C-alpha positions as CSV (number, residue, x, y, z in Angstrom):
1,M,203.4,92.9,221.8
2,K,206.6,93.9,220.1
3,R,209.2,91.2,219.5
4,R,211.9,93.0,221.5
5,S,209.4,93.2,224.4
6,L,209.0,89.5,224.3
7,L,212.7,88.9,224.2
8,G,213.2,91.2,227.2
9,L,210.5,89.3,229.1
10,F,212.3,85.9,228.4
11,A,215.6,87.4,229.5
12,T,214.2,88.4,232.9
13,A,212.3,85.2,233.5
14,P,215.3,83.3,235.1
15,A,215.9,86.2,237.5
16,M,212.2,86.3,238.4
17,A,212.1,82.5,238.9
18,A,215.1,82.6,241.1
19,A,213.5,85.3,243.3
20,A,210.2,83.4,243.5
21,S,212.0,80.2,244.5
22,K,213.0,81.8,247.8
23,V,209.3,81.7,249.0
24,M,208.1,78.6,247.2
25,A,209.1,76.5,250.1
26,E,207.2,73.6,251.8
27,P,204.1,74.7,253.7
28,V,204.5,75.1,257.4
29,K,201.1,73.8,258.7
30,K,199.8,75.2,262.0
31,A,196.9,73.6,263.9
32,G,194.1,76.0,264.6
33,G,195.5,78.7,262.3
34,R,193.2,81.2,260.6
35,R,192.3,81.8,257.0
36,L,191.5,85.2,255.5
37,S,190.5,86.0,252.0
38,C,189.1,89.0,250.1
39,K,187.4,86.7,247.6
40,D,183.7,86.3,248.4
41,D,183.5,82.6,247.4
42,D,186.4,81.6,249.8
43,A,186.0,80.1,253.3
44,G,188.1,83.0,254.7
45,Y,185.9,85.8,253.4
46,R,183.7,86.0,256.5
47,E,186.7,86.4,258.9
48,Y,188.2,89.0,256.5
49,C,184.9,91.0,256.6
50,M,184.6,90.7,260.4
51,A,188.2,92.1,260.8
52,R,187.6,94.9,258.2
53,G,184.2,95.7,259.8
54,D,185.9,96.2,263.2
55,G,188.5,98.5,261.6
56,Q,191.4,96.1,262.1
57,T,194.5,96.3,259.9
58,I,195.5,93.0,258.4
59,K,199.1,92.1,257.7
60,V,200.2,88.8,256.2
61,F,203.7,87.5,256.5
62,L,205.3,84.6,254.6
63,N,208.6,83.4,256.0
64,G,208.9,86.7,257.9
65,E,208.3,88.9,254.8
66,E,205.2,91.0,254.6
67,Q,203.0,90.2,251.6
68,K,201.5,93.4,250.2
69,E,199.4,92.0,247.4
70,C,197.8,89.2,249.3
71,I,194.5,87.8,248.2
72,T,194.1,84.8,250.5
73,A,196.2,83.6,253.5
74,D,195.9,80.4,255.4
75,E,198.0,79.7,258.5
76,S,196.8,76.2,258.8
77,E,197.9,75.2,255.3
78,G,201.0,77.4,255.2
79,M,199.6,79.0,252.0
80,V,199.3,82.5,250.4
81,V,197.6,83.5,247.2
82,R,199.0,86.8,246.0
83,L,199.2,88.9,242.9
84,V,202.2,88.4,240.6
85,K,204.5,91.4,240.2
86,T,206.6,92.1,237.1
87,A,210.4,92.7,237.2
88,K,209.6,96.5,237.3
89,G,207.3,96.1,240.3
90,N,203.9,96.3,238.4
91,I,201.1,93.9,238.9
92,A,201.0,91.4,236.0
93,H,197.7,91.2,234.0
94,D,196.4,90.4,230.5
95,G,194.3,93.5,230.2
96,G,191.3,92.1,232.1
97,N,192.5,89.5,234.6
98,L,195.2,89.8,237.3
99,L,197.8,87.1,237.4
100,E,197.9,85.2,240.8
101,E,200.3,82.8,242.3
102,T,200.1,80.4,245.2
103,V,203.2,80.2,247.5
104,Y,203.9,78.1,250.6
105,G,205.9,78.5,253.7
106,D,205.5,79.8,257.3
107,V,202.4,82.1,257.2
108,S,201.4,84.5,259.9
109,I,198.3,86.7,259.9
110,V,198.5,89.7,262.2
111,L,195.4,91.8,263.1
112,S,195.8,95.1,264.8
């Protein structure tokens, strides 16, 4: 990576951290909430497959904002695992692995 690219990355880091702090709130736990995950080794994978198999659309909301790059959502724990986006709106990666982050707040899963 070029030196200027690194400097540009460090310059945008405070802005990205400020934006992320809006959703990095305390978890809002809900009794009896559901968990969905597109990872096959996760407890929410079965429910995810059942919803997809029935042709349902899955939408995940964190503090009222829809999460587009959601990997796992848990209403009971108030937790969302999602892909990290760069300042330009691209998905962050190292060439082989996608960067993920876990955020907390009021999580709602809507199936339709």
